[in-house]
N, CA, C and O atoms as a Maestro MAE file, in Angstrom:
{
 s_m_m2io_version
 :::
 2.0.0
}

f_m_ct {
 s_m_title
 :::
 protein
 m_atom[104] {
  # First column is atom index #
  i_m_mmod_type
  r_m_x_coord
  r_m_y_coord
  r_m_z_coord
  i_m_residue_number
  s_m_chain_name
  s_m_pdb_residue_name
  s_m_pdb_atom_name
  i_m_atomic_number
  :::
  1 25 2.833 18.223 23.030 1 A "UNK " " N  " 7
  2 3 2.676 17.658 21.683 1 A "UNK " " CA " 6
  3 2 3.183 16.207 21.660 1 A "UNK " " C  " 6
  4 15 4.270 15.912 22.156 1 A "UNK " " O  " 8
  5 25 2.396 15.333 21.091 2 A "UNK " " N  " 7
  6 3 2.778 13.923 21.036 2 A "UNK " " CA " 6
  7 2 3.897 13.708 20.018 2 A "UNK " " C  " 6
  8 15 3.951 14.383 18.991 2 A "UNK " " O  " 8
  9 25 4.793 12.755 20.315 3 A "UNK " " N  " 7
  10 3 5.908 12.474 19.397 3 A "UNK " " CA " 6
  11 2 5.410 12.063 18.010 3 A "UNK " " C  " 6
  12 15 6.032 12.375 16.994 3 A "UNK " " O  " 8
  13 25 4.276 11.357 17.991 4 A "UNK " " N  " 7
  14 3 3.722 10.900 16.715 4 A "UNK " " CA " 6
  15 2 3.331 12.089 15.848 4 A "UNK " " C  " 6
  16 15 3.616 12.117 14.650 4 A "UNK " " O  " 8
  17 25 2.676 13.072 16.464 5 A "UNK " " N  " 7
  18 3 2.242 14.263 15.724 5 A "UNK " " CA " 6
  19 2 3.461 15.000 15.166 5 A "UNK " " C  " 6
  20 15 3.443 15.485 14.034 5 A "UNK " " O  " 8
  21 25 4.519 15.078 15.977 6 A "UNK " " N  " 7
  22 3 5.727 15.776 15.534 6 A "UNK " " CA " 6
  23 2 6.357 15.037 14.352 6 A "UNK " " C  " 6
  24 15 6.818 15.654 13.391 6 A "UNK " " O  " 8
  25 25 6.367 13.724 14.440 7 A "UNK " " N  " 7
  26 3 6.928 12.909 13.355 7 A "UNK " " CA " 6
  27 2 6.129 13.149 12.078 7 A "UNK " " C  " 6
  28 15 6.689 13.265 10.988 7 A "UNK " " O  " 8
  29 25 4.816 13.220 12.235 8 A "UNK " " N  " 7
  30 3 3.931 13.441 11.085 8 A "UNK " " CA " 6
  31 2 4.251 14.773 10.420 8 A "UNK " " C  " 6
  32 15 4.287 14.873 9.194 8 A "UNK " " O  " 8
  33 25 4.486 15.807 11.250 9 A "UNK " " N  " 7
  34 3 4.797 17.135 10.721 9 A "UNK " " CA " 6
  35 2 6.109 17.107 9.945 9 A "UNK " " C  " 6
  36 15 6.215 17.685 8.863 9 A "UNK " " O  " 8
  37 25 7.104 16.432 10.508 10 A "UNK " " N  " 7
  38 3 8.411 16.345 9.849 10 A "UNK " " CA " 6
  39 2 8.276 15.635 8.506 10 A "UNK " " C  " 6
  40 15 8.841 16.071 7.502 10 A "UNK " " O  " 8
  41 25 7.522 14.537 8.500 11 A "UNK " " N  " 7
  42 3 7.333 13.792 7.253 11 A "UNK " " CA " 6
  43 2 6.625 14.645 6.214 11 A "UNK " " C  " 6
  44 15 6.966 14.615 5.032 11 A "UNK " " O  " 8
  45 25 5.629 15.410 6.671 12 A "UNK " " N  " 7
  46 3 4.877 16.270 5.759 12 A "UNK " " CA " 6
  47 2 5.797 17.317 5.143 12 A "UNK " " C  " 6
  48 15 5.730 17.601 3.947 12 A "UNK " " O  " 8
  49 25 6.661 17.888 5.991 13 A "UNK " " N  " 7
  50 3 7.588 18.914 5.504 13 A "UNK " " CA " 6
  51 2 8.563 18.318 4.484 13 A "UNK " " C  " 6
  52 15 8.834 18.930 3.451 13 A "UNK " " O  " 8
  53 25 9.080 17.145 4.771 14 A "UNK " " N  " 7
  54 3 10.014 16.490 3.852 14 A "UNK " " CA " 6
  55 2 9.321 16.211 2.521 14 A "UNK " " C  " 6
  56 15 9.906 16.385 1.452 14 A "UNK " " O  " 8
  57 25 8.059 15.774 2.606 15 A "UNK " " N  " 7
  58 3 7.304 15.466 1.389 15 A "UNK " " CA " 6
  59 2 7.128 16.716 0.534 15 A "UNK " " C  " 6
  60 15 7.277 16.674 -0.687 15 A "UNK " " O  " 8
  61 25 6.809 17.829 1.195 16 A "UNK " " N  " 7
  62 3 6.617 19.081 0.466 16 A "UNK " " CA " 6
  63 2 7.917 19.536 -0.179 16 A "UNK " " C  " 6
  64 15 7.926 19.977 -1.328 16 A "UNK " " O  " 8
  65 25 9.021 19.428 0.568 17 A "UNK " " N  " 7
  66 3 10.320 19.844 0.028 17 A "UNK " " CA " 6
  67 2 10.705 18.967 -1.160 17 A "UNK " " C  " 6
  68 15 11.262 19.449 -2.147 17 A "UNK " " O  " 8
  69 25 10.400 17.674 -1.052 18 A "UNK " " N  " 7
  70 3 10.725 16.749 -2.134 18 A "UNK " " CA " 6
  71 2 9.971 17.126 -3.402 18 A "UNK " " C  " 6
  72 15 10.527 17.114 -4.500 18 A "UNK " " O  " 8
  73 25 8.676 17.466 -3.229 19 A "UNK " " N  " 7
  74 3 7.860 17.873 -4.377 19 A "UNK " " CA " 6
  75 2 8.400 19.162 -4.982 19 A "UNK " " C  " 6
  76 15 8.435 19.317 -6.203 19 A "UNK " " O  " 8
  77 25 8.818 20.080 -4.124 20 A "UNK " " N  " 7
  78 3 9.349 21.358 -4.600 20 A "UNK " " CA " 6
  79 2 10.603 21.128 -5.438 20 A "UNK " " C  " 6
  80 15 10.750 21.698 -6.520 20 A "UNK " " O  " 8
  81 25 11.499 20.293 -4.932 21 A "UNK " " N  " 7
  82 3 12.734 20.010 -5.657 21 A "UNK " " CA " 6
  83 2 12.426 19.362 -6.999 21 A "UNK " " C  " 6
  84 15 13.066 19.664 -8.006 21 A "UNK " " O  " 8
  85 25 11.438 18.469 -7.005 22 A "UNK " " N  " 7
  86 3 11.052 17.787 -8.233 22 A "UNK " " CA " 6
  87 2 10.554 18.797 -9.257 22 A "UNK " " C  " 6
  88 15 10.904 18.724 -10.435 22 A "UNK " " O  " 8
  89 25 9.732 19.743 -8.801 23 A "UNK " " N  " 7
  90 3 9.180 20.766 -9.693 23 A "UNK " " CA " 6
  91 2 10.306 21.661 -10.222 23 A "UNK " " C  " 6
  92 15 10.331 22.014 -11.401 23 A "UNK " " O  " 8
  93 25 11.234 22.021 -9.332 24 A "UNK " " N  " 7
  94 3 12.324 22.903 -9.736 24 A "UNK " " CA " 6
  95 2 13.240 22.209 -10.742 24 A "UNK " " C  " 6
  96 15 13.696 22.831 -11.702 24 A "UNK " " O  " 8
  97 25 13.506 20.931 -10.524 25 A "UNK " " N  " 7
  98 3 14.381 20.184 -11.430 25 A "UNK " " CA " 6
  99 2 13.742 20.048 -12.800 25 A "UNK " " C  " 6
  100 15 14.433 20.008 -13.818 25 A "UNK " " O  " 8
  101 25 12.424 19.978 -12.817 26 A "UNK " " N  " 7
  102 3 11.694 19.861 -14.077 26 A "UNK " " CA " 6
  103 2 11.898 21.152 -14.862 26 A "UNK " " C  " 6
  104 15 11.374 21.292 -15.967 26 A "UNK " " O  " 8
  :::
 }
 m_bond[103] {
  # First column is bond index #
  i_m_from
  i_m_to
  i_m_order
  :::
  1 1 2 1
  2 2 3 1
  3 3 4 2
  4 3 5 1
  5 5 6 1
  6 6 7 1
  7 7 8 2
  8 7 9 1
  9 9 10 1
  10 10 11 1
  11 11 12 2
  12 11 13 1
  13 13 14 1
  14 14 15 1
  15 15 16 2
  16 15 17 1
  17 17 18 1
  18 18 19 1
  19 19 20 2
  20 19 21 1
  21 21 22 1
  22 22 23 1
  23 23 24 2
  24 23 25 1
  25 25 26 1
  26 26 27 1
  27 27 28 2
  28 27 29 1
  29 29 30 1
  30 30 31 1
  31 31 32 2
  32 31 33 1
  33 33 34 1
  34 34 35 1
  35 35 36 2
  36 35 37 1
  37 37 38 1
  38 38 39 1
  39 39 40 2
  40 39 41 1
  41 41 42 1
  42 42 43 1
  43 43 44 2
  44 43 45 1
  45 45 46 1
  46 46 47 1
  47 47 48 2
  48 47 49 1
  49 49 50 1
  50 50 51 1
  51 51 52 2
  52 51 53 1
  53 53 54 1
  54 54 55 1
  55 55 56 2
  56 55 57 1
  57 57 58 1
  58 58 59 1
  59 59 60 2
  60 59 61 1
  61 61 62 1
  62 62 63 1
  63 63 64 2
  64 63 65 1
  65 65 66 1
  66 66 67 1
  67 67 68 2
  68 67 69 1
  69 69 70 1
  70 70 71 1
  71 71 72 2
  72 71 73 1
  73 73 74 1
  74 74 75 1
  75 75 76 2
  76 75 77 1
  77 77 78 1
  78 78 79 1
  79 79 80 2
  80 79 81 1
  81 81 82 1
  82 82 83 1
  83 83 84 2
  84 83 85 1
  85 85 86 1
  86 86 87 1
  87 87 88 2
  88 87 89 1
  89 89 90 1
  90 90 91 1
  91 91 92 2
  92 91 93 1
  93 93 94 1
  94 94 95 1
  95 95 96 2
  96 95 97 1
  97 97 98 1
  98 98 99 1
  99 99 100 2
  100 99 101 1
  101 101 102 1
  102 102 103 1
  103 103 104 2
  :::
 }
}
């Protein structure tokens, strides 16, 4: 697996978690 792809996955996961927290705080 390329490092770039792994970085992309991590960023995607962080983005999803951020959205989840935003929804929960609302």
